[in-house]
C-alpha positions as CSV (number, residue, x, y, z in Angstrom):
1,M,144.3,10.6,80.5
2,S,141.5,9.2,82.7
3,P,142.9,6.2,85.0
4,T,139.7,4.2,83.6
5,S,141.1,5.3,79.7
6,L,144.9,4.4,81.0
7,K,143.6,1.0,82.3
8,R,141.6,0.2,79.0
9,R,144.8,0.8,76.9
10,T,147.3,-1.1,79.1
11,A,144.8,-3.9,80.0
12,K,146.0,-7.5,78.6
13,P,144.1,-8.8,75.4
14,D,141.6,-11.4,76.2
15,G,143.5,-13.8,74.0
16,S,140.5,-14.5,71.8
17,I,140.9,-14.9,68.1
18,P,139.7,-12.0,66.0
19,W,137.5,-13.8,63.8
20,I,136.0,-10.4,62.2
21,V,139.5,-10.1,60.6
22,V,140.7,-14.1,60.3
23,L,137.4,-14.9,58.2
24,P,137.5,-12.1,55.8
25,F,141.5,-12.5,55.2
26,A,141.4,-16.1,54.6
27,V,138.5,-16.2,52.3
28,S,139.7,-12.9,50.4
29,G,143.0,-14.3,50.4
30,V,142.1,-17.7,48.8
31,I,140.2,-15.6,46.0
32,H,143.3,-13.2,45.4
33,L,145.1,-16.6,44.6
34,A,142.6,-18.8,42.7
35,R,140.9,-15.6,40.7
36,P,143.5,-12.9,40.6
37,R,141.7,-11.0,37.7
38,V,138.6,-10.4,39.8
39,F,140.7,-7.9,41.8
40,E,143.1,-6.6,39.0
41,P,140.7,-3.9,38.0
42,I,140.3,-2.1,41.3
43,I,144.1,-1.6,41.5
44,P,144.8,2.0,41.4
45,K,145.7,3.2,37.7
46,P,149.3,4.3,38.5
47,L,149.8,0.6,39.7
48,R,147.9,-1.7,37.2
49,A,151.6,-2.3,35.7
50,R,152.0,-4.6,38.3
51,G,148.5,-5.3,39.1
52,R,148.9,-9.3,38.9
53,E,151.6,-9.2,41.2
54,L,150.1,-7.0,43.7
55,V,146.9,-8.7,43.7
56,V,148.8,-12.1,44.4
57,A,151.1,-10.5,47.1
58,S,148.2,-9.1,49.1
59,G,146.2,-12.2,49.0
60,V,149.4,-14.2,50.4
61,A,149.6,-11.3,52.9
62,E,146.1,-11.7,54.2
63,L,146.6,-15.7,54.3
64,A,149.6,-15.1,56.5
65,C,147.7,-12.3,58.4
66,A,144.7,-14.8,59.2
67,A,147.2,-17.8,60.1
68,G,149.1,-15.5,62.1
69,L,146.1,-14.2,64.2
70,L,145.2,-18.0,64.9
71,H,148.2,-18.4,67.5
72,P,148.7,-16.4,70.4
73,S,152.2,-15.9,70.4
74,T,152.1,-14.5,66.5
75,R,148.8,-12.6,67.2
76,P,150.5,-9.4,68.1
77,L,152.7,-9.1,65.0
78,A,150.0,-10.6,62.7
79,G,147.4,-8.0,63.9
80,L,149.7,-5.0,63.5
81,S,150.5,-6.6,59.7
82,S,146.8,-7.0,59.5
83,A,146.2,-3.5,60.1
84,A,148.9,-2.4,57.7
85,V,147.5,-4.4,55.0
86,L,144.0,-3.1,55.3
87,L,145.7,0.3,54.8
88,A,147.3,-0.9,52.3
89,V,144.6,-2.1,50.2
90,W,142.2,1.1,51.1
91,P,143.4,2.7,47.7
92,A,142.2,-0.2,45.9
93,N,138.7,-0.1,47.8
94,A,138.6,3.5,46.8
95,Q,139.3,2.8,43.3
96,M,136.6,0.3,43.0
97,S,134.3,2.7,44.0
98,V,135.5,5.4,42.0
99,D,135.0,3.1,39.1
100,L,131.5,2.2,40.5
101,G,130.6,5.6,40.3
102,R,131.4,6.4,37.0
103,R,129.8,3.2,35.9
104,A,126.4,4.2,37.8
105,L,126.6,8.0,36.1
106,R,126.9,6.3,32.6
107,K,124.4,3.3,33.2
108,R,121.9,5.3,35.5
109,D,120.2,1.8,36.4
110,A,119.2,0.9,40.0
111,R,121.8,-2.1,39.9
112,S,124.7,0.3,39.2
113,V,123.8,3.1,41.6
114,A,123.5,0.0,44.6
115,A,126.9,-1.2,43.7
116,F,128.3,2.0,44.2
117,V,126.4,3.4,47.4
118,L,127.6,-0.3,48.8
119,S,131.1,0.1,47.7
120,I,131.1,3.8,49.4
121,A,129.4,2.3,52.6
122,R,131.9,-0.1,52.8
123,L,135.0,2.2,52.8
124,P,134.4,3.1,56.6
125,L,133.6,-0.4,57.7
126,Q,137.6,-1.3,57.4
127,V,137.9,1.0,60.3
128,P,136.6,-1.1,62.9
129,L,138.5,-4.3,61.0
130,I,142.0,-2.2,61.5
131,K,140.9,-1.6,65.2
132,A,140.0,-5.4,65.5
133,A,143.2,-6.5,64.2
134,L,145.4,-3.9,66.8
135,R,143.4,-5.3,69.5
């Protein structure tokens, strides 16, 4: 490991609020609680028996993480928790892509194909969010 990479790993965080994580979590958390039916169809099939509970739990988790990221004393734990939430919801996002892909194959219209392509593009975008949460 080079001295530069060691410095980078051991440097103290700048203390800034990771808005790239806070804002999506806050908005998504509210929607999860206000309109859980929006998210229930993307629960992976083996977990759908508990779909409503999982949607509500993930909404509460997102709001708790967003709130925790706002204060310096809770930011380290909230960052780890945020990364864990992002990893936990990744299967739901993958399920959404599978379902949209099936719909695009069935309908074969531009709107369905575009929705599928955007959902696929969204999956790797969670990686920078996870990295931001861990910082």
